[in-house]
C-alpha positions in Angstrom: -3.1 -116.9 -50.5 -6.4 -117.1 -51.6 -8.5 -115.7 -48.5 -11.7 -117.6 -50.2 -9.8 -121.0 -49.1 -9.2 -122.3 -45.6 -7.0 -125.4 -45.4 -8.3 -126.3 -49.0 -11.8 -125.7 -48.4 -14.0 -123.0 -49.9 -15.0 -120.5 -47.1 -18.5 -121.0 -46.1 -20.6 -119.0 -48.0 -21.9 -115.5 -46.5 -18.5 -115.3 -44.3 -17.3 -111.8 -44.4 -14.0 -110.5 -45.3 -13.0 -110.2 -41.7 -14.2 -113.7 -40.9 -12.3 -115.3 -43.9 -8.8 -113.6 -42.5 -9.5 -114.7 -39.1 -10.1 -118.3 -40.3 -6.8 -118.3 -42.3 -4.4 -121.2 -41.3 -0.9 -120.4 -39.9 1.9 -120.8 -42.5 5.7 -120.8 -41.6 8.1 -118.9 -43.1 11.9 -118.3 -43.0 13.6 -115.0 -42.6 17.1 -114.1 -44.0 17.9 -112.7 -40.5 17.2 -113.6 -37.2 15.8 -111.4 -34.2 16.4 -112.4 -30.6 16.8 -110.9 -27.0 20.4 -109.7 -26.6 21.6 -111.8 -23.7 25.4 -111.2 -23.2 27.7 -108.2 -23.1 28.5 -108.9 -26.8 25.1 -108.7 -28.0 24.6 -105.6 -26.5 27.2 -104.0 -27.8 26.2 -105.2 -31.2 22.8 -103.7 -30.6 24.4 -100.4 -29.2 26.7 -100.2 -32.7 23.4 -100.5 -35.0 21.5 -98.2 -32.4 24.3 -95.3 -32.7 24.6 -95.9 -36.8 21.0 -95.4 -37.3 20.5 -92.4 -34.6 23.6 -90.5 -36.4 22.1 -90.8 -40.1 19.0 -88.7 -38.6 20.1 -87.0 -35.2 23.8 -86.9 -35.2 23.9 -84.7 -32.0 21.9 -86.7 -30.0 23.5 -89.8 -31.4 26.7 -88.6 -29.7 24.9 -90.0 -26.3 24.3 -93.4 -27.6 28.2 -94.8 -28.2 27.8 -96.6 -25.2 25.0 -99.1 -23.4 22.5 -96.8 -21.4 21.7 -97.8 -18.0 18.0 -98.5 -19.1 19.5 -101.5 -21.2 20.0 -103.4 -18.2 16.9 -102.6 -15.9 14.7 -104.8 -14.6 11.4 -105.0 -16.9 13.6 -104.3 -20.0 14.9 -106.5 -22.8 16.9 -105.4 -26.1 16.2 -107.1 -29.3 18.9 -107.6 -31.8 18.1 -108.4 -35.7 21.5 -110.3 -36.8 22.2 -111.4 -40.8 22.2 -115.1 -40.9 25.2 -115.0 -43.3 27.7 -113.3 -41.4 26.2 -112.4 -37.9 26.0 -108.6 -38.7 23.8 -106.6 -36.6 20.8 -105.3 -38.7 18.5 -103.8 -36.2 17.8 -103.1 -32.6 14.7 -102.4 -30.5 14.5 -101.9 -26.7 11.2 -103.0 -24.9 10.7 -101.4 -21.4 7.8 -102.4 -19.4 6.1 -100.7 -16.3 6.3 -103.9 -14.3 9.0 -102.2 -12.1 9.1 -98.6 -12.6 7.1 -96.1 -14.5 7.9 -95.9 -18.5 10.5 -93.5 -19.6 8.0 -91.3 -21.3 6.2 -91.1 -17.8 9.1 -88.6 -16.7 7.8 -86.1 -19.3 4.1 -86.4 -19.1 1.4 -87.9 -17.3 -0.6 -90.9 -19.3 -4.5 -90.7 -19.4 -6.2 -93.2 -16.6 -7.3 -95.7 -18.8 -3.4 -96.7 -19.2 -2.1 -95.2 -15.9 -2.8 -99.0 -13.9 -2.3 -101.2 -16.9 0.8 -103.2 -17.9 2.5 -101.2 -20.3 5.7 -101.8 -22.9 7.2 -98.7 -24.7 9.5 -99.5 -27.5 12.6 -97.2 -27.5 15.8 -97.0 -29.2 14.5 -98.4 -32.6 17.6 -98.5 -34.9 18.0 -100.4 -38.2 20.8 -100.5 -40.9 20.6 -99.1 -44.4 17.3 -98.5 -46.2 17.4 -101.4 -48.5 17.1 -104.3 -46.1 16.1 -101.7 -43.1 12.4 -101.6 -43.8 11.9 -105.4 -43.6 14.0 -105.4 -40.6 11.8 -102.6 -38.8 8.7 -104.5 -39.6 10.1 -107.8 -38.1 11.1 -105.8 -35.2 7.7 -104.4 -34.7 6.3 -108.2 -35.0 8.8 -109.1 -32.2 7.7 -106.4 -30.1 3.9 -107.4 -30.4 4.7 -110.9 -29.7 6.8 -109.9 -26.7 3.7 -108.0 -25.4 1.4 -111.0 -25.7 3.8 -113.3 -23.9 4.2 -110.9 -21.2 0.6 -110.0 -20.8 1.1 -106.8 -21.7 -2.2 -104.6 -22.3 -0.9 -101.4 -24.1 2.2 -101.0 -26.8 3.5 -97.4 -26.5 5.8 -95.7 -29.0 7.1 -92.2 -29.4 7.9 -90.7 -32.7 9.0 -87.7 -34.3 7.7 -86.5 -37.6 7.5 -88.1 -40.3 8.6 -91.3 -38.4 4.8 -91.1 -36.8 3.1 -91.6 -40.2 4.6 -95.4 -40.1 3.0 -96.0 -36.9 -0.2 -94.5 -37.8 0.0 -97.2 -40.8 0.5 -100.1 -38.1 -2.8 -98.6 -36.4 -1.3 -97.0 -33.4 -3.3 -94.1 -32.6 -2.6 -90.8 -30.2 -2.3 -91.6 -26.4 -3.9 -87.8 -26.0 -4.5 -86.2 -29.5 -4.5 -82.9 -27.7 -0.7 -83.5 -26.5 0.4 -83.2 -30.1 4.2 -83.2 -30.1 5.9 -83.6 -26.5 9.7 -82.8 -25.9 10.8 -85.8 -24.2 13.6 -86.0 -21.6 14.8 -89.7 -22.7 15.3 -88.6 -26.4 17.2 -85.7 -25.8 14.3 -83.3 -25.4 13.2 -83.5 -28.9 9.4 -83.4 -29.6 7.6 -87.0 -30.0 4.3 -87.8 -30.8 2.9 -90.3 -28.0 1.1 -93.3 -29.6 -0.4 -96.5 -28.5 -2.1 -100.2 -29.5 -4.0 -102.4 -27.6 -2.9 -105.6 -27.7 -5.8 -107.7 -26.9 -7.9 -106.0 -30.0 -5.1 -105.9 -32.4 -5.7 -108.8 -34.4 -9.9 -108.4 -34.6 -9.0 -104.6 -35.6 -6.6 -105.5 -38.3 -8.7 -108.1 -39.7 -11.5 -105.8 -40.0 -9.8 -103.1 -41.7 -7.8 -105.9 -44.2 -4.6 -104.4 -42.9 -1.8 -105.8 -45.8 0.3 -107.0 -43.1 -2.5 -109.1 -41.2 -1.1 -112.7 -42.6 2.5 -111.6 -42.0 2.0 -110.7 -38.3 -1.2 -112.9 -37.3 -0.9 -116.0 -39.4 2.6 -116.5 -40.3 5.0 -118.5 -37.9 8.5 -116.9 -38.0 10.8 -119.3 -36.2 13.7 -116.6 -36.7 11.9 -114.6 -34.3 13.2 -116.2 -31.1 12.2 -114.6 -27.7 12.7 -117.6 -25.8 12.1 -117.3 -22.1 12.2 -113.6 -22.2 12.5 -112.3 -18.9 9.1 -112.0 -17.2 7.3 -108.8 -16.5 6.0 -109.7 -13.0 7.4 -107.6 -10.5 6.7 -105.7 -7.4 4.8 -103.1 -9.2 0.8 -104.4 -9.3 -1.8 -103.9 -12.0 -5.5 -103.8 -11.9 -6.1 -105.8 -14.6 7.9 -117.3 -48.5 6.6 -114.6 -50.4 9.0 -111.3 -50.5 9.0 -109.7 -47.1 6.2 -107.0 -46.2 8.1 -103.8 -45.3 6.7 -100.9 -43.4 6.3 -98.0 -45.8 8.6 -95.0 -44.9 
């Protein structure tokens, strides 16, 4: 897409590259797979299957604890995303999103978040798992977009992830930053006490920030309508806890 054109007209003279990106119209694009919220026991078992398979390739000992659904999967304030092939329904990827609407995030059992985040609506992505690398990178990118869209839908302030090395570099490329640079890699109870880096992305400022840095996935995330990402009426985050408040698919580089 030519960034010097907006709805068929030249961009006004003097516009910055950032302004041109932010003025781009939304384009529709279909995917060869779908991403939706798991809503049945069968859906959840599909997600658990691909979750276990993915973890078994990298951390086989820990993966043994992931053969069955976890209690977190069905807790209030939690959704499990499922990516499936349109061809035959094969599960291709999964991610669990947990908010702090009803209880602290899982990572909060292992560390204390900084004051700027402690009383804000948060969502932590956990149990990310994708299929074989050939299609896995594209699936991972779409799951990230679905995570972002879910956070927008639910009024979340901060997206939070935990990542072991070298996976943390992927999130750096998505402009996640350290919650606290002094923490380094922290052993986390909910991931088998494996050392992970704690990173975050502020939802409200993401679009502007990505445009200013001319991020290569800006159009994919912010200016492409992917109807194959179906969050439907995802369970709301509102709960008892109060807060003060058609080009080739881009891929997250490994």
